[in-house]
C-alpha positions as CSV (number, residue, x, y, z in Angstrom):
1,M,118.3,80.1,92.7
2,K,114.5,80.3,92.9
3,T,113.5,84.0,93.3
4,C,110.3,85.4,94.8
5,V,109.5,89.1,94.3
6,I,107.1,90.6,96.9
7,F,105.6,93.9,95.8
8,N,102.7,96.2,96.3
9,P,100.7,96.5,93.1
10,A,99.1,99.8,94.3
11,A,102.6,101.5,94.8
12,K,102.8,105.0,93.4
13,G,105.7,107.1,92.1
14,N,108.1,107.0,89.1
15,K,110.1,104.1,90.4
16,A,107.0,102.1,91.1
17,R,105.7,102.8,87.6
18,H,109.0,101.7,86.0
19,F,108.8,98.5,88.0
20,L,105.2,97.8,87.1
21,A,105.9,98.5,83.5
22,Q,108.6,95.7,83.6
23,L,106.5,93.1,85.3
24,D,106.5,90.7,82.4
25,A,110.3,90.8,82.3
26,F,110.5,90.2,86.1
27,G,107.9,87.4,85.9
28,A,110.0,85.5,83.4
29,A,112.8,85.2,86.0
30,A,110.9,85.1,89.2
31,T,107.6,84.4,90.9
32,L,105.7,87.5,91.8
33,K,103.6,87.8,95.0
34,K,101.4,90.8,95.5
35,T,100.6,92.4,98.9
36,T,97.1,93.4,99.7
37,G,97.6,95.4,102.9
38,P,99.9,96.3,105.9
39,Q,102.0,93.4,107.2
40,D,101.1,91.3,104.1
41,A,104.7,91.3,102.9
42,R,105.6,89.5,106.2
43,R,103.1,86.8,105.6
44,L,104.1,86.4,101.9
45,A,107.8,86.1,102.9
46,A,107.1,83.3,105.3
47,E,105.0,81.6,102.6
48,A,107.8,82.0,100.1
49,V,110.2,80.2,102.4
50,A,107.7,77.3,102.8
51,E,107.5,77.1,99.0
52,G,111.3,76.6,98.7
53,F,112.4,80.1,97.4
54,E,116.0,80.9,98.0
55,N,116.0,84.6,97.1
56,I,113.2,86.7,98.6
57,V,113.1,90.2,97.2
58,A,111.5,93.1,99.1
59,T,110.1,95.6,96.5
60,G,109.4,98.9,98.2
61,G,110.8,101.0,100.9
62,D,112.5,100.3,104.3
63,G,109.2,99.3,105.8
64,T,108.7,96.6,103.2
65,V,112.3,95.4,103.8
66,N,111.4,95.2,107.5
67,E,108.3,93.2,106.9
68,V,110.1,90.7,104.6
69,I,112.9,90.2,107.2
70,N,110.4,89.5,109.9
71,G,108.6,87.0,107.6
72,I,111.9,85.2,107.1
73,A,112.2,85.2,110.9
74,D,108.8,83.7,111.3
75,A,109.9,80.8,109.1
76,D,113.2,80.5,111.0
77,A,115.0,80.7,107.6
78,F,117.8,83.2,107.9
79,E,120.3,80.5,107.0
80,R,118.3,79.2,104.0
81,V,117.4,82.3,102.1
82,R,118.9,85.5,100.8
83,L,117.3,89.0,100.9
84,G,117.2,91.1,97.8
85,V,116.0,94.7,97.6
86,L,114.3,96.6,94.8
87,P,114.2,100.1,96.4
88,L,111.0,101.8,95.4
89,G,110.4,103.7,98.7
90,T,110.5,107.3,99.7
91,V,114.0,107.3,101.4
92,N,115.5,103.7,101.0
93,V,118.0,104.1,103.8
94,F,119.0,100.4,103.8
95,A,119.7,100.3,100.1
96,R,121.8,103.4,100.4
97,E,123.8,101.9,103.2
98,L,124.7,98.8,101.2
99,K,125.1,100.8,97.9
100,I,122.3,98.9,96.2
101,P,121.3,100.8,93.0
102,L,118.3,103.1,93.6
103,N,117.0,102.6,90.0
104,V,114.9,99.5,89.1
105,A,117.0,98.2,86.3
106,G,120.3,98.4,88.3
107,A,118.7,96.8,91.4
108,W,117.3,94.0,89.3
109,E,120.6,93.3,87.6
110,L,122.2,93.1,91.0
111,I,119.6,90.6,92.3
112,Q,120.4,88.4,89.3
113,H,124.2,88.6,89.4
114,G,125.2,90.3,92.7
115,N,127.3,89.0,95.5
116,E,126.2,87.8,98.9
117,T,127.2,89.3,102.3
118,K,126.1,88.6,105.8
119,I,125.2,91.5,108.1
120,D,124.2,91.8,111.7
121,L,120.5,92.0,112.5
122,G,119.1,94.2,115.2
123,W,116.1,93.1,117.3
124,A,113.9,94.3,120.1
125,D,111.8,92.3,122.6
126,F,108.6,93.9,123.7
127,S,106.2,92.8,126.4
128,V,102.8,91.7,124.9
129,N,99.8,93.1,126.7
130,G,101.7,93.3,129.9
131,N,101.4,89.5,130.4
132,G,105.1,88.8,130.6
133,K,105.2,87.2,127.1
134,L,107.8,88.7,124.8
135,D,107.4,89.4,121.1
136,R,110.7,89.9,119.1
137,R,110.8,92.2,116.1
138,Y,113.9,92.5,113.9
139,F,115.3,95.5,112.1
140,A,118.0,95.9,109.5
141,Q,119.1,99.5,109.5
142,L,117.7,101.6,112.3
143,A,115.2,102.1,115.1
144,G,114.0,105.0,117.1
145,A,111.9,106.0,120.1
146,G,110.2,109.3,120.9
147,I,109.2,112.0,118.5
148,D,110.8,110.1,115.6
149,A,108.5,107.2,116.0
150,R,105.5,109.4,117.0
151,A,105.9,111.3,113.7
152,I,105.8,108.1,111.7
153,E,102.7,107.1,113.6
154,L,101.1,110.5,112.7
155,V,102.1,110.5,109.0
156,D,99.1,111.0,106.7
157,W,99.8,108.3,104.0
158,K,97.8,110.0,101.3
159,H,99.8,113.2,101.9
160,K,103.1,111.1,101.9
161,K,102.3,109.9,98.4
162,A,101.7,113.5,97.3
163,V,104.7,115.3,98.9
164,G,107.2,112.5,99.7
165,P,109.6,113.0,102.6
166,M,108.0,116.4,103.4
167,A,105.1,114.4,104.9
168,Y,107.4,113.2,107.7
169,V,108.5,116.8,108.4
170,I,104.9,117.9,108.7
171,A,104.1,115.0,111.0
172,G,107.2,115.8,113.0
173,F,105.9,119.3,113.8
174,K,102.6,117.8,114.9
175,A,104.5,115.4,117.2
176,L,106.7,118.3,118.5
177,A,103.6,120.2,119.6
178,A,103.0,117.5,122.2
179,R,104.8,117.1,125.5
180,Q,107.9,114.9,125.1
181,P,108.3,112.1,127.6
182,G,111.7,111.1,128.9
183,I,113.6,108.0,127.7
184,T,116.1,106.0,129.7
185,V,118.7,103.8,128.0
186,E,120.5,101.4,130.3
187,A,123.6,99.5,129.0
188,D,126.4,97.8,130.9
189,G,124.9,99.1,134.2
190,K,125.0,102.8,133.1
191,K,121.9,104.9,132.5
192,T,121.7,107.6,129.9
193,F,118.7,109.9,129.5
194,G,117.1,111.9,126.7
195,E,113.8,112.8,125.0
196,L,114.7,111.2,121.6
197,A,116.6,108.0,121.0
198,L,117.9,107.0,117.5
199,I,119.4,103.5,117.2
200,G,121.7,102.6,114.4
201,N,122.8,99.2,113.1
202,G,124.2,101.0,110.0
203,R,125.5,104.6,109.6
204,F,122.6,106.3,107.8
205,Y,119.3,107.8,108.9
206,G,116.8,109.7,106.8
207,G,118.6,109.2,103.6
208,S,122.4,109.5,103.5
209,F,122.8,111.4,106.8
210,A,125.5,109.7,108.8
211,I,123.8,110.0,112.2
212,F,125.7,107.0,113.5
213,P,129.3,107.5,112.2
214,G,130.7,104.7,114.3
215,A,128.1,102.1,113.3
216,D,129.0,99.1,111.2
217,L,126.6,96.4,109.9
218,R,129.2,93.8,110.8
219,D,130.6,94.7,114.2
220,G,128.1,93.2,116.6
221,M,127.1,96.5,118.1
222,L,124.3,99.0,118.0
223,E,124.9,102.8,118.3
224,V,122.4,104.8,120.2
225,C,122.2,108.6,119.7
226,L,120.3,110.4,122.5
227,F,119.0,113.9,122.3
228,P,118.8,115.4,125.8
229,R,115.9,117.7,124.8
230,V,113.5,117.9,121.8
231,N,112.4,121.4,121.0
232,L,112.7,123.9,118.1
233,W,116.0,125.2,119.3
234,Q,117.5,121.7,119.6
235,I,116.2,120.7,116.2
236,A,117.7,123.8,114.6
237,R,121.0,123.3,116.4
238,C,121.2,119.7,115.0
239,C,119.6,119.9,111.6
240,V,121.3,123.1,110.2
241,P,124.8,121.8,110.5
242,M,123.7,118.3,109.4
243,L,122.4,119.7,106.1
244,F,125.9,120.9,105.2
245,T,128.0,118.1,106.7
246,G,125.7,115.1,106.7
247,R,126.5,114.6,110.5
248,L,125.2,115.8,113.8
249,P,127.2,118.3,115.9
250,E,128.6,115.9,118.6
251,G,128.1,118.3,121.5
252,A,124.4,118.2,121.0
253,V,123.9,114.5,121.6
254,R,124.8,111.7,123.9
255,R,126.1,108.4,122.5
256,V,125.9,104.8,123.7
257,R,127.4,101.7,122.0
258,A,126.3,98.3,123.2
259,A,125.5,94.8,122.0
260,Q,122.4,94.9,124.2
261,F,120.5,97.5,126.2
262,T,117.1,98.3,127.7
263,M,114.9,101.2,126.9
264,T,112.1,102.5,129.2
265,A,109.9,105.6,129.3
266,A,110.6,108.0,132.2
267,A,107.0,109.0,132.9
268,A,106.7,112.4,134.6
269,D,103.1,112.0,135.7
270,A,100.0,109.9,135.3
271,D,99.1,111.8,132.1
272,S,102.3,110.9,130.3
273,K,101.9,108.6,127.3
274,P,104.1,105.6,126.4
275,V,107.1,106.3,124.2
276,S,106.5,105.1,120.6
277,V,109.1,102.9,119.0
278,E,109.8,102.5,115.2
279,M,111.9,100.1,113.2
280,D,113.1,100.8,109.7
281,G,110.6,103.5,109.4
282,E,107.6,101.5,110.6
283,W,105.8,102.1,113.9
284,I,106.1,99.0,116.1
285,A,105.1,99.4,119.7
286,P,105.6,101.4,122.9
287,T,108.4,101.0,125.4
288,P,109.7,99.2,127.5
289,A,111.9,97.1,125.2
290,T,115.2,95.2,125.3
291,F,117.3,95.9,122.2
292,G,120.1,93.7,120.9
293,V,122.0,92.6,117.8
294,T,122.9,89.1,116.4
295,R,126.1,88.8,114.4
296,E,125.9,88.0,110.7
297,K,122.3,86.9,110.9
298,L,121.0,88.1,107.5
299,R,122.2,87.1,104.1
300,V,121.8,90.0,101.6
301,I,122.5,90.4,97.9
302,V,124.9,93.3,97.4
303,P,127.1,94.8,94.7
């Protein structure tokens, strides 16, 4: 099968250096396309579909995977192409979920000789400029609204390259210092409220933390984890046990499972800001949004 590898030539870190050192070997078995800026992987993925590639490999982190998936969507090609992943990112949650090797050599071997599976694909429809027109964005692993997405929006990317995941912690404290707007999730006629909403297609978030223990990439459902309040006490109450068990204490959160739901900001006053939304670690847009999942939409190369 014709394989296209989409990668960022300016990527930093040990895994990126190992990948770049093996470019000649990869180039003998695949066509390489280099990104030049944000959202370029999305454009290149759609271009690769038009050129007849059957395997499109996202080389980077979860954000790169998200861009490539949306490029495949732009080309309406989910049935025609397979997604491969060379996980060079900071956290690589999607690769961990599917047990894709986190080292370059192992992941490349998998792309050449691995199996294919079909997984559900999450999506969200956002209103564009308030004109009633909807824009759909897809996500593979997870999404979030509230301080989670706001922290991603605030990440200093130079700092991220220097300190890795700690950059998200620092940005999170910056986001925590601001007032947290309320979030309303409505599913099957029932409303659930909170200040932070995490949405899982798969089980993992932030690495190998099973924030969504009931989630399954093939069950046609999304799992929403709502935190009633976001403050230092609530963060300590949740994070300390999670460090030891890999899971959240269930009494601290509210859970919703649904194939489709709406999410809106519960603005307290005229000064309240819209609630930010992220998908697969990339800031996308503010609420309101309608979330859903499509069964077995994405073909992925897995062990």
